[in-house]
C-alpha positions as CSV (number, residue, x, y, z in Angstrom):
1,M,37.2,102.7,-56.5
2,Y,38.3,102.6,-52.8
3,R,41.1,105.2,-53.5
4,A,38.6,107.5,-55.2
5,I,36.3,107.2,-52.2
6,L,39.2,108.0,-49.8
7,L,40.1,111.1,-51.9
8,D,36.5,112.3,-51.8
9,V,36.2,111.8,-48.0
10,S,39.5,113.6,-47.4
11,K,38.3,116.5,-49.5
12,R,35.0,116.7,-47.6
13,L,37.0,116.6,-44.3
14,K,39.3,119.3,-45.7
15,L,42.4,117.2,-45.3
16,K,45.6,117.5,-47.2
17,A,45.6,114.5,-49.5
18,D,46.8,114.4,-53.0
19,K,47.1,111.9,-55.8
20,E,50.8,111.3,-55.1
21,M,50.0,109.9,-51.6
22,S,49.6,106.1,-51.4
23,T,46.1,104.7,-50.8
24,F,47.4,103.5,-47.4
25,E,48.6,107.0,-46.4
26,I,45.2,108.6,-47.4
27,G,43.3,105.9,-45.5
28,A,45.4,106.4,-42.4
29,T,44.9,110.2,-42.6
30,V,41.1,109.8,-42.9
31,T,40.9,107.2,-40.2
32,G,43.0,109.1,-37.8
33,T,41.0,112.3,-38.3
34,I,37.7,110.5,-37.8
35,L,39.0,108.8,-34.7
36,R,40.4,112.1,-33.2
37,N,37.2,114.0,-33.9
38,T,35.0,111.2,-32.4
39,W,37.3,110.9,-29.4
40,K,36.9,114.6,-28.6
41,K,33.1,114.2,-28.6
42,M,33.1,111.2,-26.3
43,D,32.4,111.4,-22.6
44,E,34.7,109.6,-20.2
45,E,32.4,106.6,-19.9
46,H,32.4,106.0,-23.7
47,K,36.2,106.6,-23.9
48,Q,36.7,103.8,-21.3
49,E,34.3,101.5,-23.1
50,F,36.2,102.1,-26.3
51,L,39.6,101.5,-24.7
52,H,38.3,98.3,-23.1
53,A,36.8,97.1,-26.5
54,V,40.2,97.6,-28.2
55,D,42.0,96.0,-25.3
56,A,44.0,99.2,-24.6
57,G,42.9,100.1,-21.1
């Protein structure tokens, strides 16, 4: 079920994901894309809050 959801989300995001990819690979692709898109939309204050929350800055 989780794999089917990931494949559906990747299709909706227009990502290259096929049935030969592992569930982990598909999940990493989807997660990375969502994070990159969200990061681009954040202002500097929110970026700093995020980095602080994940203990990266």
